[in-house]
Backbone as ProteinMPNN parsed JSONL, in Angstrom:
{"seq_chain_A": "MKRWNVIVELPAQRDIAEAHLWLTEQSPAAADRWFDSVYHTIGSLELFPERCPLAPESKFLNVEIREILHGRRRHKYRILFTVSKGNVHILHVRQGARLALGETAPEE", "coords_chain_A": {"N_chain_A": [[139.014, -174.115, -79.101], [140.675, -174.229, -82.101], [141.285, -171.51, -84.248], [141.706, -170.7, -87.607], [143.65, -168.49, -89.614], [142.247, -166.853, -92.248], [143.046, -166.122, -95.508], [142.293, -164.343, -98.302], [143.481, -164.639, -101.343], [144.781, -162.565, -104.025], [144.152, -163.568, -106.738], [141.829, -165.073, -106.145], [140.182, -163.076, -105.118], [139.795, -161.627, -107.457], [138.442, -163.566, -108.984], [136.04, -163.76, -107.535], [135.076, -161.145, -107.786], [134.675, -161.006, -110.583], [132.707, -163.003, -110.949], [130.672, -161.901, -109.398], [130.152, -159.545, -110.825], [129.19, -160.616, -113.266], [126.905, -161.976, -112.296], [125.494, -159.778, -111.345], [124.627, -158.569, -113.671], [122.617, -160.305, -114.331], [120.885, -160.453, -112.095], [120.782, -158.071, -109.784], [120.129, -158.111, -106.982], [120.268, -160.836, -106.339], [122.94, -161.254, -106.918], [124.245, -159.767, -104.93], [123.412, -161.196, -102.667], [124.662, -163.636, -103.227], [127.369, -162.843, -103.148], [127.68, -162.099, -100.426], [127.139, -164.588, -99.269], [129.139, -166.254, -100.346], [131.411, -165.247, -99.121], [130.717, -165.849, -96.519], [130.844, -168.648, -96.594], [133.583, -168.928, -97.127], [134.554, -167.79, -94.754], [133.79, -169.765, -92.981], [135.849, -171.521, -93.038], [137.606, -170.91, -91.066], [137.373, -172.633, -88.977], [138.274, -175.932, -88.653], [139.428, -176.456, -91.393], [140.504, -178.674, -92.65], [138.496, -180.45, -92.93], [137.479, -180.459, -95.396], [137.515, -181.994, -98.632], [140.299, -183.145, -100.692], [141.066, -181.366, -103.644], [140.661, -182.044, -107.19], [142.789, -180.811, -108.483], [144.995, -181.204, -106.882], [146.349, -183.597, -107.539], [147.392, -182.994, -110.031], [149.021, -180.784, -109.616], [150.71, -181.465, -107.587], [150.447, -180.486, -104.991], [148.894, -180.034, -101.869], [145.804, -179.232, -102.27], [142.743, -178.106, -101.248], [139.106, -178.203, -101.38], [136.008, -176.464, -101.086], [132.577, -176.539, -101.581], [130.276, -174.176, -102.902], [127.051, -172.918, -103.194], [124.398, -173.924, -105.51], [123.298, -176.257, -107.995], [123.508, -174.931, -111.214], [124.799, -172.735, -110.318], [126.931, -173.418, -108.753], [129.972, -173.161, -107.08], [133.467, -173.767, -106.797], [135.594, -173.46, -104.163], [138.887, -173.081, -103.873], [141.677, -173.951, -101.894], [144.612, -173.772, -99.757], [146.158, -175.158, -96.833], [148.242, -174.182, -94.299], [150.645, -173.771, -91.718], [148.926, -172.499, -89.771], [147.403, -170.898, -91.399], [144.859, -170.364, -93.838], [144.812, -170.304, -97.189], [143.018, -168.842, -99.631], [142.816, -169.669, -102.892], [141.556, -169.742, -105.466], [138.292, -169.147, -106.847], [136.169, -170.972, -108.499], [133.829, -171.497, -111.115], [131.639, -174.211, -110.924], [131.194, -175.865, -113.185], [133.396, -175.636, -114.773], [136.452, -177.051, -116.06], [138.794, -178.776, -113.983], [141.823, -177.257, -112.812], [144.57, -178.002, -114.822], [143.363, -180.167, -116.029], [142.307, -181.545, -119.155], [140.029, -181.097, -121.86], [138.026, -183.837, -123.007], [138.83, -185.617, -126.023], [136.916, -185.262, -128.954]], "CA_chain_A": [[138.906, -174.5, -80.483], [141.634, -173.478, -82.906], [140.79, -170.736, -85.393], [142.706, -170.49, -88.642], [143.646, -167.19, -90.271], [141.837, -167.053, -93.64], [143.581, -165.076, -96.385], [141.755, -164.44, -99.663], [144.548, -164.17, -102.226], [144.347, -161.684, -105.107], [143.421, -164.26, -107.81], [140.498, -165.434, -105.661], [139.41, -161.83, -105.067], [139.4, -161.332, -108.845], [137.419, -164.546, -109.365], [134.791, -163.374, -106.873], [134.616, -159.894, -108.407], [134.168, -161.314, -111.922], [131.443, -163.725, -110.797], [129.69, -160.942, -108.892], [129.805, -158.674, -111.947], [128.334, -161.385, -114.178], [125.616, -162.194, -111.636], [124.815, -158.485, -111.254], [123.946, -158.363, -114.948], [121.436, -161.165, -114.336], [120.006, -160.052, -110.999], [121.601, -157.383, -108.774], [119.846, -158.554, -105.612], [120.817, -162.186, -106.191], [124.399, -161.131, -106.929], [124.665, -159.317, -103.605], [123.221, -162.329, -101.745], [125.723, -164.592, -103.532], [128.621, -162.262, -102.659], [127.695, -162.252, -98.968], [127.166, -165.997, -98.886], [130.429, -166.864, -100.676], [132.339, -164.86, -98.047], [130.317, -166.619, -95.337], [131.429, -169.981, -96.778], [135.029, -168.768, -96.933], [134.759, -167.568, -93.326], [133.605, -171.017, -92.24], [137.114, -172.262, -93.052], [138.359, -170.595, -89.843], [137.273, -173.811, -88.118], [138.429, -177.241, -89.285], [139.518, -176.436, -92.856], [140.875, -179.996, -93.157], [137.286, -181.243, -93.129], [137.166, -180.41, -96.82], [138.294, -182.973, -99.392], [141.292, -182.677, -101.642], [140.55, -181.003, -104.967], [141.339, -182.767, -108.272], [144.016, -180.105, -108.825], [146.103, -181.702, -106.052], [147.147, -184.625, -108.224], [148.083, -182.388, -111.17], [149.974, -179.763, -109.19], [151.551, -182.008, -106.515], [150.284, -179.642, -103.814], [147.644, -180.372, -101.197], [144.791, -178.197, -102.469], [141.422, -178.568, -100.814], [137.998, -177.445, -101.946], [134.702, -176.445, -100.448], [131.596, -176.14, -102.587], [129.36, -173.099, -102.524], [125.952, -172.732, -104.143], [123.64, -175.086, -105.977], [123.042, -176.482, -109.424], [124.39, -174.254, -112.167], [125.497, -171.652, -109.616], [127.844, -174.025, -107.793], [131.351, -172.701, -107.211], [134.482, -174.495, -106.037], [136.544, -172.581, -103.491], [140.126, -173.843, -103.774], [142.525, -173.365, -100.863], [145.646, -174.567, -99.102], [146.226, -175.002, -95.383], [149.613, -174.34, -93.809], [151.156, -172.907, -90.656], [147.884, -171.7, -89.15], [146.72, -170.059, -92.388], [144.104, -170.921, -94.953], [144.996, -169.407, -98.333], [142.023, -169.04, -100.683], [143.563, -169.488, -104.136], [140.653, -169.462, -106.582], [136.87, -169.466, -106.734], [135.885, -171.357, -109.882], [132.49, -171.996, -111.42], [131.701, -175.666, -110.807], [131.161, -176.563, -114.468], [134.696, -175.513, -115.441], [137.409, -178.124, -115.834], [139.776, -178.545, -112.92], [143.117, -176.784, -113.306], [145.421, -179.114, -115.247], [142.589, -181.121, -116.818], [142.026, -181.169, -120.537], [138.739, -181.59, -122.342], [138.174, -185.097, -123.757], [138.799, -185.519, -127.484], [135.602, -185.647, -129.508]], "C_chain_A": [[139.833, -173.599, -81.312], [140.944, -172.768, -84.064], [141.956, -170.493, -86.333], [142.548, -169.081, -89.203], [143.331, -167.425, -91.757], [142.274, -165.844, -94.462], [143.034, -165.305, -97.788], [142.797, -163.801, -100.584], [143.958, -163.382, -103.403], [143.647, -162.418, -106.253], [142.002, -164.66, -107.389], [139.607, -164.195, -105.559], [138.92, -161.45, -106.462], [138.295, -162.28, -109.309], [136.063, -164.151, -108.797], [134.225, -162.118, -107.514], [134.025, -160.154, -109.794], [132.826, -162.032, -111.851], [130.346, -162.779, -110.329], [129.22, -160.016, -110.007], [128.867, -159.381, -112.917], [126.947, -161.589, -113.567], [124.816, -160.901, -111.53], [124.065, -158.171, -112.539], [122.666, -159.179, -115.043], [120.404, -160.691, -113.307], [120.841, -159.394, -109.895], [121.371, -157.874, -107.343], [120.43, -159.945, -105.363], [122.344, -162.143, -106.145], [124.914, -160.705, -105.56], [124.496, -160.416, -102.565], [124.336, -163.359, -101.947], [127.05, -164.108, -102.952], [128.733, -162.446, -101.142], [127.847, -163.719, -98.568], [128.489, -166.67, -99.247], [131.464, -166.48, -99.61], [131.975, -165.539, -96.724], [130.92, -168.027, -95.41], [132.933, -169.932, -96.559], [135.339, -168.589, -95.444], [134.617, -168.84, -92.502], [134.886, -171.841, -92.182], [138.013, -171.895, -91.875], [138.386, -171.792, -88.9], [137.352, -175.074, -88.966], [138.51, -177.199, -90.816], [139.875, -177.801, -93.454], [139.669, -180.915, -93.332], [136.944, -181.371, -94.612], [138.061, -181.375, -97.59], [139.367, -182.317, -100.256], [140.627, -182.41, -102.981], [141.281, -181.824, -106.025], [142.671, -182.122, -108.665], [145.222, -180.622, -108.047], [146.975, -182.687, -106.802], [147.921, -184.04, -109.403], [149.208, -181.466, -110.729], [150.917, -180.238, -108.091], [151.573, -181.12, -105.288], [148.95, -180.037, -103.185], [146.686, -179.183, -101.291], [143.449, -178.804, -102.096], [140.345, -177.716, -101.463], [136.78, -177.526, -101.048], [133.742, -175.922, -101.508], [130.67, -175.073, -102.02], [128.294, -172.969, -103.607], [125.311, -174.045, -104.553], [123.54, -175.085, -107.494], [124.013, -175.725, -110.31], [125.145, -173.078, -111.536], [126.426, -172.202, -108.531], [129.266, -173.557, -108.115], [132.243, -173.551, -106.325], [135.46, -173.474, -105.467], [137.78, -173.42, -103.208], [141.072, -173.16, -102.788], [143.591, -174.339, -100.389], [145.62, -174.246, -97.611], [147.679, -175.197, -94.964], [149.922, -173.319, -92.721], [150.102, -171.968, -90.067], [147.114, -170.8, -90.098], [145.969, -170.899, -93.41], [144.224, -169.892, -96.076], [143.964, -169.759, -99.399], [142.705, -168.679, -101.996], [142.684, -169.05, -105.302], [139.224, -169.793, -106.181], [136.415, -169.703, -108.168], [134.463, -171.872, -110.032], [132.582, -173.518, -111.527], [131.737, -176.425, -112.115], [132.501, -176.502, -115.205], [135.569, -176.721, -115.141], [138.322, -177.755, -114.677], [141.067, -178.046, -113.553], [143.979, -177.988, -113.644], [144.698, -180.158, -116.06], [142.43, -180.614, -118.241], [140.691, -181.769, -120.942], [138.953, -182.881, -123.12], [138.081, -184.827, -125.256], [137.433, -185.954, -127.981], [135.785, -186.445, -130.765]], "O_chain_A": [[139.773, -172.373, -81.225], [140.122, -173.355, -84.768], [143.052, -170.127, -85.907], [141.44, -168.548, -89.259], [144.077, -168.124, -92.443], [141.924, -164.703, -94.158], [143.285, -166.347, -98.393], [142.968, -162.582, -100.599], [142.779, -163.523, -103.728], [142.615, -161.934, -106.717], [141.076, -164.589, -108.197], [138.419, -164.253, -105.875], [137.784, -161.01, -106.634], [137.332, -161.855, -109.947], [135.052, -164.203, -109.499], [133.021, -162.035, -107.758], [132.99, -159.586, -110.141], [131.908, -161.709, -112.605], [129.215, -162.85, -110.811], [128.027, -159.734, -110.122], [127.863, -158.81, -113.342], [125.934, -161.398, -114.24], [123.588, -160.925, -111.618], [122.989, -157.575, -112.503], [121.734, -158.796, -115.751], [119.219, -160.55, -113.609], [121.534, -160.088, -109.15], [122.325, -158.032, -106.582], [121.012, -160.203, -104.309], [122.966, -162.912, -105.413], [125.919, -161.233, -105.085], [125.336, -160.562, -101.677], [124.888, -163.889, -100.983], [127.774, -164.885, -102.33], [129.763, -162.896, -100.641], [128.591, -164.047, -97.643], [128.928, -167.57, -98.531], [132.301, -167.303, -99.238], [132.853, -165.775, -95.895], [131.44, -168.538, -94.419], [133.495, -170.794, -95.884], [136.292, -169.181, -94.936], [135.244, -168.981, -91.452], [134.998, -172.758, -91.369], [139.07, -172.5, -91.696], [139.32, -171.944, -88.113], [136.567, -175.249, -89.898], [137.711, -177.864, -91.476], [139.587, -178.061, -94.622], [139.807, -182.033, -93.828], [136.216, -182.275, -95.021], [139.229, -181.555, -97.244], [139.344, -181.113, -100.512], [139.732, -183.145, -103.399], [142.408, -182.261, -105.789], [143.58, -182.812, -109.128], [146.355, -180.492, -108.51], [148.202, -182.626, -106.717], [148.994, -184.538, -109.741], [150.238, -181.377, -111.398], [151.825, -179.505, -107.697], [152.598, -181.008, -104.617], [147.99, -180.338, -103.895], [146.755, -178.25, -100.49], [143.076, -179.876, -102.572], [140.622, -176.654, -102.021], [136.555, -178.516, -100.351], [134.056, -174.983, -102.239], [130.333, -175.07, -100.836], [128.609, -172.916, -104.796], [125.626, -175.115, -104.031], [123.677, -174.058, -108.159], [125.226, -175.871, -110.163], [126.031, -172.5, -112.164], [126.678, -171.542, -107.522], [129.693, -173.56, -109.269], [131.839, -173.998, -105.252], [136.079, -172.715, -106.212], [137.737, -174.353, -102.407], [141.252, -171.943, -102.834], [143.493, -175.55, -100.587], [145.125, -173.2, -97.191], [148.277, -176.238, -95.235], [149.514, -172.16, -92.797], [150.359, -170.779, -89.885], [146.266, -170.021, -89.662], [146.394, -171.991, -93.787], [143.789, -168.749, -95.93], [144.021, -170.832, -99.999], [143.12, -167.538, -102.199], [143.017, -168.115, -106.031], [138.983, -170.611, -105.294], [136.29, -168.765, -108.954], [133.959, -172.596, -109.173], [133.502, -174.045, -112.152], [132.266, -177.536, -112.157], [132.711, -177.245, -116.164], [135.437, -177.341, -114.085], [138.587, -176.58, -114.423], [141.369, -178.374, -114.701], [144.105, -178.904, -112.831], [145.343, -180.968, -116.725], [142.419, -179.409, -118.493], [140.279, -182.812, -120.433], [139.954, -183.015, -123.824], [137.358, -183.935, -125.701], [136.861, -186.918, -127.472], [134.804, -186.861, -131.381]]}, "name": "protein", "num_of_chains": 1, "seq": "MKRWNVIVELPAQRDIAEAHLWLTEQSPAAADRWFDSVYHTIGSLELFPERCPLAPESKFLNVEIREILHGRRRHKYRILFTVSKGNVHILHVRQGARLALGETAPEE"}
């Protein structure tokens, strides 16, 4: 079974650190569980990363960006990544309620 090399890029590391910091203010124990579990989800991309669907950002950026969801309800995060040459590059970890990169809010 082929294993992919998973690389968490600096912007994604920052996203995770910021989310962890915010969650720590709410509940330190829950924040640590979230941190461990988000890296577990990222680690799962070593096997079959193409199983994940294309992210909405793909159509805006003309790049094949995939996503895997992590968490539930209001604590759902989108892990955005690319797959190429045996590597999985984790680009961003975005809170699920945020607009996709390139999207604009509807006019009110």
